[in-house]
Structure formats: structure tokens, C-alpha cells
mmCIF file of the C-alpha atoms, coordinates in Angstrom:
data_MODEL
# 
_entry.id   MODEL 
# 
loop_
_atom_site.group_PDB 
_atom_site.id 
_atom_site.type_symbol 
_atom_site.label_atom_id 
_atom_site.label_alt_id 
_atom_site.label_comp_id 
_atom_site.label_asym_id 
_atom_site.label_entity_id 
_atom_site.label_seq_id 
_atom_site.pdbx_PDB_ins_code 
_atom_site.Cartn_x 
_atom_site.Cartn_y 
_atom_site.Cartn_z 
_atom_site.occupancy 
_atom_site.B_iso_or_equiv 
_atom_site.pdbx_formal_charge 
_atom_site.auth_seq_id 
_atom_site.auth_comp_id 
_atom_site.auth_asym_id 
_atom_site.auth_atom_id 
_atom_site.pdbx_PDB_model_num 
ATOM 1  C CA . UNK A 1 1  ? 99.300  171.469 -167.279 1.00 0.00 ? 1  UNK A CA 1 
ATOM 2  C CA . UNK A 1 2  ? 99.408  168.737 -164.618 1.00 0.00 ? 2  UNK A CA 1 
ATOM 3  C CA . UNK A 1 3  ? 97.943  169.884 -161.303 1.00 0.00 ? 3  UNK A CA 1 
ATOM 4  C CA . UNK A 1 4  ? 101.145 169.168 -159.377 1.00 0.00 ? 4  UNK A CA 1 
ATOM 5  C CA . UNK A 1 5  ? 103.229 171.672 -161.378 1.00 0.00 ? 5  UNK A CA 1 
ATOM 6  C CA . UNK A 1 6  ? 103.803 175.192 -160.020 1.00 0.00 ? 6  UNK A CA 1 
ATOM 7  C CA . UNK A 1 7  ? 100.541 177.067 -160.309 1.00 0.00 ? 7  UNK A CA 1 
ATOM 8  C CA . UNK A 1 8  ? 98.582  173.811 -160.157 1.00 0.00 ? 8  UNK A CA 1 
ATOM 9  C CA . UNK A 1 9  ? 96.381  173.006 -157.191 1.00 0.00 ? 9  UNK A CA 1 
ATOM 10 C CA . UNK A 1 10 ? 98.458  170.073 -155.895 1.00 0.00 ? 10 UNK A CA 1 
ATOM 11 C CA . UNK A 1 11 ? 101.946 171.584 -156.158 1.00 0.00 ? 11 UNK A CA 1 
ATOM 12 C CA . UNK A 1 12 ? 103.854 171.439 -152.887 1.00 0.00 ? 12 UNK A CA 1 
ATOM 13 C CA . UNK A 1 13 ? 107.322 172.516 -154.060 1.00 0.00 ? 13 UNK A CA 1 
ATOM 14 C CA . UNK A 1 14 ? 109.422 175.388 -152.766 1.00 0.00 ? 14 UNK A CA 1 
ATOM 15 C CA . UNK A 1 15 ? 110.462 177.124 -155.984 1.00 0.00 ? 15 UNK A CA 1 
ATOM 16 C CA . UNK A 1 16 ? 108.077 178.645 -158.471 1.00 0.00 ? 16 UNK A CA 1 
ATOM 17 C CA . UNK A 1 17 ? 109.577 179.242 -161.891 1.00 0.00 ? 17 UNK A CA 1 
ATOM 18 C CA . UNK A 1 18 ? 108.601 178.251 -165.395 1.00 0.00 ? 18 UNK A CA 1 
ATOM 19 C CA . UNK A 1 19 ? 106.898 174.919 -164.971 1.00 0.00 ? 19 UNK A CA 1 
ATOM 20 C CA . UNK A 1 20 ? 107.140 173.382 -168.415 1.00 0.00 ? 20 UNK A CA 1 
ATOM 21 C CA . UNK A 1 21 ? 109.146 174.034 -171.501 1.00 0.00 ? 21 UNK A CA 1 
ATOM 22 C CA . UNK A 1 22 ? 108.217 172.174 -174.656 1.00 0.00 ? 22 UNK A CA 1 
ATOM 23 C CA . UNK A 1 23 ? 111.886 171.985 -175.655 1.00 0.00 ? 23 UNK A CA 1 
ATOM 24 C CA . UNK A 1 24 ? 112.429 168.813 -177.611 1.00 0.00 ? 24 UNK A CA 1 
ATOM 25 C CA . UNK A 1 25 ? 115.178 166.555 -176.382 1.00 0.00 ? 25 UNK A CA 1 
ATOM 26 C CA . UNK A 1 26 ? 117.317 165.021 -179.104 1.00 0.00 ? 26 UNK A CA 1 
ATOM 27 C CA . UNK A 1 27 ? 118.449 161.452 -179.706 1.00 0.00 ? 27 UNK A CA 1 
ATOM 28 C CA . UNK A 1 28 ? 121.792 162.484 -178.210 1.00 0.00 ? 28 UNK A CA 1 
ATOM 29 C CA . UNK A 1 29 ? 120.118 163.125 -174.819 1.00 0.00 ? 29 UNK A CA 1 
ATOM 30 C CA . UNK A 1 30 ? 120.436 159.933 -172.763 1.00 0.00 ? 30 UNK A CA 1 
ATOM 31 C CA . UNK A 1 31 ? 118.832 158.708 -169.517 1.00 0.00 ? 31 UNK A CA 1 
ATOM 32 C CA . UNK A 1 32 ? 121.163 159.184 -166.553 1.00 0.00 ? 32 UNK A CA 1 
ATOM 33 C CA . UNK A 1 33 ? 120.027 155.841 -165.126 1.00 0.00 ? 33 UNK A CA 1 
ATOM 34 C CA . UNK A 1 34 ? 120.203 153.427 -168.066 1.00 0.00 ? 34 UNK A CA 1 
ATOM 35 C CA . UNK A 1 35 ? 121.512 155.258 -171.120 1.00 0.00 ? 35 UNK A CA 1 
ATOM 36 C CA . UNK A 1 36 ? 118.312 154.909 -173.171 1.00 0.00 ? 36 UNK A CA 1 
ATOM 37 C CA . UNK A 1 37 ? 117.006 157.911 -175.098 1.00 0.00 ? 37 UNK A CA 1 
ATOM 38 C CA . UNK A 1 38 ? 115.839 160.622 -172.688 1.00 0.00 ? 38 UNK A CA 1 
ATOM 39 C CA . UNK A 1 39 ? 112.294 161.955 -172.929 1.00 0.00 ? 39 UNK A CA 1 
ATOM 40 C CA . UNK A 1 40 ? 112.289 164.156 -169.829 1.00 0.00 ? 40 UNK A CA 1 
ATOM 41 C CA . UNK A 1 41 ? 114.789 166.666 -168.429 1.00 0.00 ? 41 UNK A CA 1 
ATOM 42 C CA . UNK A 1 42 ? 114.284 167.617 -164.782 1.00 0.00 ? 42 UNK A CA 1 
ATOM 43 C CA . UNK A 1 43 ? 115.879 170.854 -163.605 1.00 0.00 ? 43 UNK A CA 1 
ATOM 44 C CA . UNK A 1 44 ? 116.613 170.994 -159.872 1.00 0.00 ? 44 UNK A CA 1 
ATOM 45 C CA . UNK A 1 45 ? 116.689 173.925 -157.435 1.00 0.00 ? 45 UNK A CA 1 
ATOM 46 C CA . UNK A 1 46 ? 120.461 173.610 -157.009 1.00 0.00 ? 46 UNK A CA 1 
ATOM 47 C CA . UNK A 1 47 ? 120.956 174.136 -160.754 1.00 0.00 ? 47 UNK A CA 1 
ATOM 48 C CA . UNK A 1 48 ? 121.507 170.472 -161.533 1.00 0.00 ? 48 UNK A CA 1 
ATOM 49 C CA . UNK A 1 49 ? 119.591 168.516 -164.103 1.00 0.00 ? 49 UNK A CA 1 
ATOM 50 C CA . UNK A 1 50 ? 118.608 164.902 -164.564 1.00 0.00 ? 50 UNK A CA 1 
ATOM 51 C CA . UNK A 1 51 ? 117.589 163.137 -167.768 1.00 0.00 ? 51 UNK A CA 1 
ATOM 52 C CA . UNK A 1 52 ? 115.100 160.261 -167.738 1.00 0.00 ? 52 UNK A CA 1 
ATOM 53 C CA . UNK A 1 53 ? 113.908 157.757 -170.322 1.00 0.00 ? 53 UNK A CA 1 
ATOM 54 C CA . UNK A 1 54 ? 110.149 157.138 -170.393 1.00 0.00 ? 54 UNK A CA 1 
ATOM 55 C CA . UNK A 1 55 ? 110.466 154.031 -168.198 1.00 0.00 ? 55 UNK A CA 1 
ATOM 56 C CA . UNK A 1 56 ? 112.502 155.685 -165.454 1.00 0.00 ? 56 UNK A CA 1 
ATOM 57 C CA . UNK A 1 57 ? 110.435 158.895 -165.563 1.00 0.00 ? 57 UNK A CA 1 
ATOM 58 C CA . UNK A 1 58 ? 107.333 156.829 -164.793 1.00 0.00 ? 58 UNK A CA 1 
ATOM 59 C CA . UNK A 1 59 ? 109.141 154.736 -162.181 1.00 0.00 ? 59 UNK A CA 1 
ATOM 60 C CA . UNK A 1 60 ? 110.371 157.828 -160.306 1.00 0.00 ? 60 UNK A CA 1 
ATOM 61 C CA . UNK A 1 61 ? 107.412 160.134 -161.024 1.00 0.00 ? 61 UNK A CA 1 
ATOM 62 C CA . UNK A 1 62 ? 106.506 160.843 -157.381 1.00 0.00 ? 62 UNK A CA 1 
ATOM 63 C CA . UNK A 1 63 ? 110.045 161.855 -156.423 1.00 0.00 ? 63 UNK A CA 1 
ATOM 64 C CA . UNK A 1 64 ? 110.450 163.921 -159.606 1.00 0.00 ? 64 UNK A CA 1 
ATOM 65 C CA . UNK A 1 65 ? 107.269 165.800 -158.673 1.00 0.00 ? 65 UNK A CA 1 
ATOM 66 C CA . UNK A 1 66 ? 108.806 166.638 -155.294 1.00 0.00 ? 66 UNK A CA 1 
ATOM 67 C CA . UNK A 1 67 ? 112.137 167.974 -156.566 1.00 0.00 ? 67 UNK A CA 1 
ATOM 68 C CA . UNK A 1 68 ? 111.431 169.432 -160.019 1.00 0.00 ? 68 UNK A CA 1 
ATOM 69 C CA . UNK A 1 69 ? 111.756 173.175 -160.495 1.00 0.00 ? 69 UNK A CA 1 
ATOM 70 C CA . UNK A 1 70 ? 111.262 172.955 -164.249 1.00 0.00 ? 70 UNK A CA 1 
ATOM 71 C CA . UNK A 1 71 ? 110.597 170.206 -166.766 1.00 0.00 ? 71 UNK A CA 1 
ATOM 72 C CA . UNK A 1 72 ? 111.598 169.973 -170.393 1.00 0.00 ? 72 UNK A CA 1 
ATOM 73 C CA . UNK A 1 73 ? 110.343 167.346 -172.786 1.00 0.00 ? 73 UNK A CA 1 
ATOM 74 C CA . UNK A 1 74 ? 107.377 165.044 -172.149 1.00 0.00 ? 74 UNK A CA 1 
ATOM 75 C CA . UNK A 1 75 ? 106.017 166.003 -168.710 1.00 0.00 ? 75 UNK A CA 1 
ATOM 76 C CA . UNK A 1 76 ? 102.940 163.882 -169.459 1.00 0.00 ? 76 UNK A CA 1 
ATOM 77 C CA . UNK A 1 77 ? 105.008 160.846 -168.470 1.00 0.00 ? 77 UNK A CA 1 
ATOM 78 C CA . UNK A 1 78 ? 104.519 161.858 -164.825 1.00 0.00 ? 78 UNK A CA 1 
ATOM 79 C CA . UNK A 1 79 ? 100.705 161.738 -164.899 1.00 0.00 ? 79 UNK A CA 1 
# 
């Protein structure tokens, strides 16, 4: 588990729930930014969710780490 996730030594978030779910995203799940296949689903404290392709997950990794309550898919993209 990455150190920045809840329970990890570097986590600075406000909400502590399940940090990672290995749920597989399907080919029908698309990146909210560009429409490519999503590899990461970010669940937010307000109940919203964002889907990211590998490229955009890496590009926005620092912000995702700040706002994520739970991740589904390939959280390793944020390392």
C-alpha cells in the first residue's frame, strides 16, 4: 500500500475509509478528461467520483493524493 494512503505514514487527508479496492475497471469505463480507457477511479469525500486514464492519473497524482477518499483500479499509477 502506498505510504500516502489512509493508514500510511504520509497520508494527510481528512477522511479515513477503505483505502484501496482492487475492483477492476472495464473497457466501458472512460477517463473524464480525455475519454481514453480509465485505469483509476477516485472516490471523493462529497460522494463524487472521477475516472482517470493512466496518463492523466500520473499527471494529476499529487492532487489525487490530496482529495482521494478511496481508490479503485490501479493505484500504483500514483507512485
